N, C-alpha and C positions, 0 to 999 in steps of 0.2 A: 212663372213658365219658365223651364231652359228653353232656349232659342234652339230651332230645329235647322240643321244645315245639309242634311241631304238635297241632292237635287234629283227629285221623283220626275221619269218620264213612263207616261202610259200610252202602249200599244194596242189598240183594241183590234181584233181580228174578226172580218165580217165573214169571210170566204175562206175556209182554211185552203184549199187547194193553191188558191191563189195568192195567199198572203202570209200563211205561217213561217215557211224557210227564210223568206225575205225579211220579213219584221223581226225573226230571232235573229238575223245576222245584223240588224239597225241594232238589236238589244245588245248584243254583244259588242257591238264599236261601242256605243253609249256607256256601258258598264265599264270598259276597258278606261273611257274617259271621265269615270269617277261618278255617272250618274246610278241611281237607285231604279230599275226598269220594273213597270209590272206590265206582263202580257198576258193577253188571254181573249175569251171570246166576248164580241162585243156587247151582245145582250148581258151579260155577266157583269162585265167592269161599268157598264150605263149604272146598272143598280147601285152602284159603291162609290161611284166617283164624288159624290157629295160627302163622305164622310172620310175617303182615303186623305192623306196628306198632300196639299197644294203642291200643284206642279204642273208639268207640261203637256197635254193633252193632244195626239195626233186625231183630227178629225177627217172624216171621210170624203168632204167635199165641199162645196160652194151653193148648192142647192139651196132654196128658198126653207127646205123643209127642215134643213139643219141650223137654222138661224134659234130657233128654241134654245134646242140643244147649248149651242154656244152660252147662249148669253146664261142660260143655266150654270154651265161649267165657270163662266166670269164670275158670277155672283158666290159660287163655292172656292172662289179664291184662286182659279186655275188658268193658265196661259193655253190658247188654243193655237195649233197648226193646222192651216187646211193642206190635207195633201188628196188630189182628187185621184183614186186608183183608177177611173177609168177615164181621166184627163189626156191619155195618148192617144186613143182612138175614138173620134169623136164624129160627128156630124160637120157639116162646114162651120165657119166661125159664128157667123148669125145665131145660126140654129143652136149652138152649143151656149151660146149667149143667153140664147132665150129661154132653154130648156135646162139649163145645167147651173146658171152662175146667176146668184144673186150679189147686187151691191151690197144688202145688208149682211150677207155672209160674209163679203170682203172688209166691211167694217169691224166686224166681230172676230177676224183673224189677227191674231198677234203677228203672225208670219203664214207666208204661203210656200211652200215649196212645188217647183215646176219641174217636169218633165224634160224641158226642153225651151229652145229661143221662141217656137211656134207658139207654145201654150203661153209665155211670160208676155208675148206682142199683143195676145188675144184679149188676156186679162187685163192687161194695163190699159186698155182701150176704154175700161169702166170709169165712170165719174168718181167712183168711191174708192178706184186703186191708189191714189197717192197717199191713203192712211193705211196700207198696209204694205210690212218688210217683204218681198219678194225675193226669192233665190231660185237660182237654176240651179237643181240639186240632182238631176235623174232621179231614179226611183231604185231602192234594193234589190226590187225582182229582176233588174238587167246586172244587179252585181254578180249573181248567180249564173251568168252567163260567161263570165271572162273567165280566161284562162286560168287564173289563179285558183278559180272554185270551181274549176269544170269536171274536175279529177273525183269530184262529191259525188257526180252521177254518172260519170263512166262505167263504173263497175256495174250500177244498176242498169244503166242502157246495154252493157252488154249482154246480161241476164235475160233482158226483155227479147234481144236478139234472139238468145239462145232458146229462148222459151217458144218464141211466136213465128221466128223465121222473118224473112222479108216481108213486108208489109207498108200499105199508105195509111197514114193516119188523118181520119176526117176529122176536125175539131168543129164540133156545134157551137153554132152563134145564133140561135133561133130562139132565145128566151121569151121574146114578145109574142112569138106565135104560139109554140110549143111549150109553156108555162107548166110546172109541175103542178101547179094549183087549178089550170084552166086558162083558158081565153079571158073568161069573165074577170078574172083576176087583174089580167095585166090592163084592161081598161079600167077597173075600179083603181088600179095603182096611179095610172096617166092621171085621173081625175082627181085622187088625192094629192098628185106632188104640184096639182095647178095647171097641170099641161094641155088641160082641153077646156080650157075658160071659156073659148071663142069657136065660131063657125070654123074660123079658117086653121086653130088648133086641131079641132077633130077631125076635118076633113085630112090634114097633113099627117097627123097619127095614123086614121083609117089607112091610106094609102101606104104609108110605110111598113105597117104592121103586114099588109095585104101583099107587098113586096115579098117581106120577109118568109110568108107562107110560101109564095111561090117559089122562092130561092129554096126552101125545107123540102117542097115536093121534089124539085130539080135534083137533090142531091139522092133525096130516095129514087128516082128512078135511075139515076148515073149508075148506083151501088151494083145492079145487075149486070151492066154493060163492062163496069170494072173487072165483075169477076171473071165474065166470058173472056176478057181478055186477058184471063192469067193473074189477076192479082187479088191478094188476102188484104180486104179492108177492117182497119179496127178504129171503132167510133167513140169517139169521147166527146160526148153531149156536155154542153155548158152546164155549171152548178145549179141553175135554175130550168132547166129543160126535163121536161118530162122523158124515162128512158122505156117507155110504154111502145111508143110507135117505131123507135130504133132496134128495139127488143124484137119484135114482131117481125122485122125484116132480117135482123139475124137467125130467127127462127126458122125462116125461110130459106135459110141459105147458110145451114150449119157447116161448122169449122172454115168457112169462107169469109164470114161477117162476123165480129165479135163486138160486144158494146161494152166497154170497159170506163169506169171514172172513178178512178182511184188513185191516192198518192199525188204527188207533183207533177206538173206536167212536164216539166225539162227532160227529165230521162227518155219519156215516150215520144217528146220531138227528137233529142238524139240519136233513138233508136229506128225511128224511120226511115224509109227510102226516099219519100216524098212525103211533105205534109199538104193536105188539101183543105180550104176554108172558104169563107163568105164572109171580108170584113170583120175576122177575127183577131184581138189582140195576140193570141199565141202565134201568129203569122210573123209578127215582129219578133218574139221573141227566138222564132224558130229560124229567122233570115240572120240575127245576130248571131246564132251559133254556126252559119253559114250551113245551114242545110236547104236543099230544094223546096220552094214555096209556090204552089200554085193559088190562083184566088179564081174559082170558075163562077164565072159571072153572065148567065144565061139572058139578063135582061142589063142593061146599061141605064141607071138611073141616078146621076151623081147626086143630086138635092136629097135622095134616101139612104145613100151608102157612105160609108166611111172612107176618105181617101187614102191615109197611109196604108193598111195594110194592104188595100190591092195595088198602090203605086210599087211598093217594095216586092210586089209578086210576080211571078210570070202569070201571066191571063190566059183564060180561055173562056171562049163565050159560047162555043159548040162543043157535043160531046166528041166529036171528031180530033178538036182542036185539044181537047182534054186528054184525050187517050194518046195523040203525038207528043206532047209535051212530057206526059208522064215516061214516055219510051225513052226519052231523050233528056230529061231531066238535068241531070248532072251536067253537060254542055253547053245548054241553053241557061242554064244559071250563072255559068262564069261568064259567059258572053257580055252579060248587061250588069255584073253585079257592082263593078264600080261605081256606074252611074246612079245606081238605086242606093249605095252606101252613100254616097255625096248628097241625096235627096233625104235619106234619114236623120243625118247628122243636125238637120236643123230642128227636129222633133225628138233628139236624144242627146244627154251629154252623160259622161259618166262611163264610156266604155272603154276610155285609156285616161292613164295618169289616175288624179283621184278617185276613188269608188263614190258611188252614189252616198252610200251609208256614212261615208267619211264627210261629206260635204253637207249632210243635213246633220251631223252632230255638232259639226263647227257653227252651224247658223241657228242651233236652238236656242230659244227667247229660255228667259231661266227667270223662276220666283226668286223676289228678293229674300233672304233670311228674316228679315223685319216681317215679312208677311205671310211666314210659314207660321201655322197656329197649331195645327195636327201633326201628330209622327203616328207611326204604324202601332205605338204601343199605346196610344190615347184612348181615353174611354169613349170617345165619340167613333173612332175608327174600330174597336172592339164590336161594339154596338153595334154597330153600319154592318159588319161581317156578318154576324150571327144571325142579326135578323134579314139579310139579304138569303143567306142560306135556308131559313125556315119558309121564308117566302118562294123560295124556287123548289122546296120540296112540298110544300102546298099545291104549288102551280101543278107540278108534276101529278100529284094523286088527284087531282081534278081536272087532270087531261085536258089545261087550258092551253100548253106550250104549244107553238106553233110547229108543225113538222118541218115546213120550209126552212124555218131557222134552223132546227136541229141540224137538216142537210147542209147546210152553209157552213155552221163553226160550234162544234160540241164542245164538252170540255177538254182542256189539252191533257196531255198524257206526260205525267212526270219524267217518267223513264225517257221517253222518246225526247222530250224536250232537251233532257241533260245530255243525251247522246247527240243532238243537232248542236247544243250550246258548245260542246265539247271541241267536236268536227271542226266548228269555224274558229274559236280560239284558236287552235293549232294553227290555222291558215292567216290568224292576224298576228301570231307571234308572241301571244299572250302566255307567258312562262307561268303565271299563277293562276289556279284554279277558280273559276267563278263559281258563285253561291248561288244557288237555285233552290227556291224554297215553294212549298204551295201555301196560298194563303186563303184559300175557300172558292166556291163557285168556279174553279177549274181555271183559276188565275196563278200565274208565277211569277215570283219575285226573282228578277237576277242580281246581284253585286259583287262587288269585286272586293277581295281581302287586300288589295294594295292601293285603296282610296288612302 
């Protein structure tokens, strides 16, 4: 069998609105450096990684639940890079380690890419940490907020302003309480993750979800007050949230309240007068964009709240404070922005100098050519593709596909993917076109003709 020399990078996408543009940017950066990149829905990619060429696979986190998948990937000859997409906004370090990090996951990671120094210091405290190759890289989601990429969303943000006028953007972060699959799904999910194995665990999560429910209700109650004060409110629920409660509210306040969960969040952040939230990662993105951000916290319970998004925000604990801050948001934001930027720098890198995607590509572990035994044209890979396509079609016919998974990321659109890749290529100074091919199951392959 001839030696396979391609470097393969696998970028699964779990939540389209959160990851598509950022991971596509990372894929373009990797293709520029000679990697063959496979990008697409996580569920589809998981079905095929056992038969695709050996390469480097991005994994979604360091929780115990990911360990079997990591071990399976290693058995298939892949290397595993751990990137916790939710590792920027977490509960306090002790709870983050308790509920989201496993020493076995650390041991099964060939590399771990961290958002910033704060996450690195927490992870390095684990006994298994010396066995893992840690890198502070930042995350490509933040690359999209840098000036060199911001023009990609300026046009869309301008169009949003033209269409909706001035508005407050409320980003929902209530997926545990207001889950699209219901509250019972939340409890079952917590149990399946092993987060409710003791009485103290169960009590902690009961109190945490109940607090989130009170915050959810507080925002529901605040919206009529915001309307009375003359504001239009656009609600963007979290991808895991049910739309029904928000849509009912919008129906009661037509033309003043809109529920819109479409496209990348960045243009919406850019277009909003003020961004409202409670412990949401999008607050950090809005802050980096230079937008005024307000955390509405009717209760202060640090044990159950995420510190970073609240710390980088202006904070209101009463309806009166919220209305006052909104009225003077630009001035209040300027007064303390430098202090909040200094605080945020411990959590985020890549906002200047090398981008996060550049840092990641330079730090990627690679499969040795001697260990590569499968190519895109090998019989194993071809059979794996069509077997997966047939299973997918059968699953659709018998209606066993999970609607929640479909909500998060379905098949990639070839035309949209090519357009996005071309836009990123232009800004990265790539003078030769990248090749983009659909390889089945909604997966795309990105390669460079200049390799």
